[in-house]
C-alpha positions as CSV (number, residue, x, y, z in Angstrom):
1,M,-8.8,-56.0,-109.3
2,N,-6.4,-58.9,-109.6
3,T,-2.9,-60.0,-108.3
4,G,-1.1,-57.8,-110.9
5,T,-3.0,-54.7,-109.9
6,S,-2.5,-55.4,-106.2
7,I,1.2,-55.7,-106.7
8,A,1.3,-52.6,-108.9
9,R,-0.5,-50.6,-106.2
10,A,1.9,-51.9,-103.5
11,N,4.8,-50.9,-105.7
12,L,3.4,-47.4,-106.2
13,A,2.8,-47.0,-102.5
14,N,6.4,-48.1,-101.8
15,T,7.7,-45.5,-104.3
16,L,5.6,-42.7,-102.9
17,V,6.2,-43.5,-99.2
18,F,9.9,-44.3,-99.3
19,S,11.1,-42.1,-102.2
20,Q,9.3,-40.2,-104.9
21,I,8.1,-40.4,-108.4
22,A,11.0,-39.2,-110.6
23,T,11.1,-35.8,-112.2
24,S,10.4,-35.3,-115.9
25,E,9.7,-32.5,-118.3
26,S,6.0,-32.5,-117.4
27,V,6.6,-33.0,-113.7
28,P,9.8,-30.9,-112.9
29,L,9.6,-31.4,-109.1
30,G,8.5,-35.0,-109.1
31,T,5.7,-36.3,-106.8
32,S,6.2,-37.1,-103.2
33,L,4.1,-37.3,-100.0
34,D,4.3,-34.8,-97.2
35,L,4.3,-37.1,-94.1
36,T,4.9,-34.3,-91.6
37,E,1.6,-34.8,-89.7
38,M,2.2,-38.6,-89.4
39,E,5.8,-38.0,-88.3
40,T,4.6,-35.7,-85.6
41,L,2.2,-38.3,-84.3
42,A,4.9,-40.9,-84.4
43,S,7.1,-38.6,-82.4
44,D,4.5,-37.6,-79.9
45,D,3.4,-41.2,-79.0
46,P,6.1,-43.9,-78.6
47,T,3.3,-46.6,-78.5
48,G,2.4,-45.8,-82.1
49,A,-1.3,-45.8,-81.2
50,L,-1.9,-42.2,-82.2
51,L,-0.3,-42.8,-85.6
52,V,-2.2,-45.9,-86.4
53,D,-5.5,-44.4,-85.2
54,A,-5.0,-41.4,-87.4
55,L,-4.2,-43.5,-90.5
56,D,-7.3,-45.6,-89.7
57,R,-9.4,-42.5,-89.8
58,K,-7.8,-40.9,-92.8
59,M,-7.2,-43.9,-95.0
60,L,-9.8,-46.5,-94.0
61,H,-12.6,-44.3,-92.6
62,S,-12.3,-46.0,-89.2
63,T,-12.8,-49.5,-90.5
64,M,-9.4,-51.0,-89.7
65,S,-9.7,-54.5,-88.2
66,S,-8.2,-55.1,-84.8
67,Q,-5.9,-57.8,-86.3
68,M,-4.5,-55.3,-88.8
69,R,-4.1,-52.6,-86.1
70,T,-2.2,-55.0,-83.9
71,S,0.1,-56.1,-86.9
72,I,0.8,-52.5,-87.8
73,L,1.5,-51.5,-84.2
74,T,3.9,-54.4,-83.9
75,A,5.8,-53.3,-87.1
76,V,5.8,-49.6,-86.0
77,T,7.1,-50.3,-82.5
78,A,9.8,-52.5,-83.8
79,I,11.4,-49.3,-85.2
80,T,13.2,-47.2,-82.5
81,A,11.0,-44.4,-81.2
82,S,13.6,-41.8,-82.0
83,N,13.1,-42.6,-85.7
84,S,9.7,-41.0,-86.2
85,A,10.1,-40.5,-89.9
86,Q,10.7,-44.3,-90.5
87,R,7.8,-45.2,-88.2
88,A,5.5,-42.9,-90.1
89,R,6.6,-44.2,-93.5
90,Q,6.3,-47.9,-92.4
91,A,2.8,-47.3,-91.0
92,V,1.6,-45.5,-94.1
93,F,3.0,-48.1,-96.4
94,L,1.5,-51.0,-94.5
95,V,-2.0,-49.4,-94.6
96,A,-1.7,-48.3,-98.2
97,S,-0.6,-51.8,-99.3
98,S,-3.1,-53.7,-97.2
99,S,-6.0,-55.6,-98.6
100,Q,-8.4,-53.5,-96.5
101,F,-7.2,-50.3,-98.3
102,Q,-7.1,-52.1,-101.7
103,V,-10.8,-52.9,-101.8
104,Q,-12.3,-51.9,-105.1
105,R,-15.5,-50.0,-104.7
């Protein structure tokens, strides 16, 4: 992995999280993420902890560093608690574009 692939992955994460991959003849409905579960967690807990903990388990297999957790919680709680969809999108994007998620195995 290099800088170019890291940026490409972050761009793909941004497209998937904040919009969708466009439709085409071979993909008539496009590609998008269903973030309903994450939005529910964001709505249920104004502290953002449930959301970040769930993303840690699902995307990082419970290996998120405490520094990353704090940074994501700060970003999530900066968004008004009534906007659970945006909170969920922001958290998913930050995890998906992080160096901890980008590790090549």
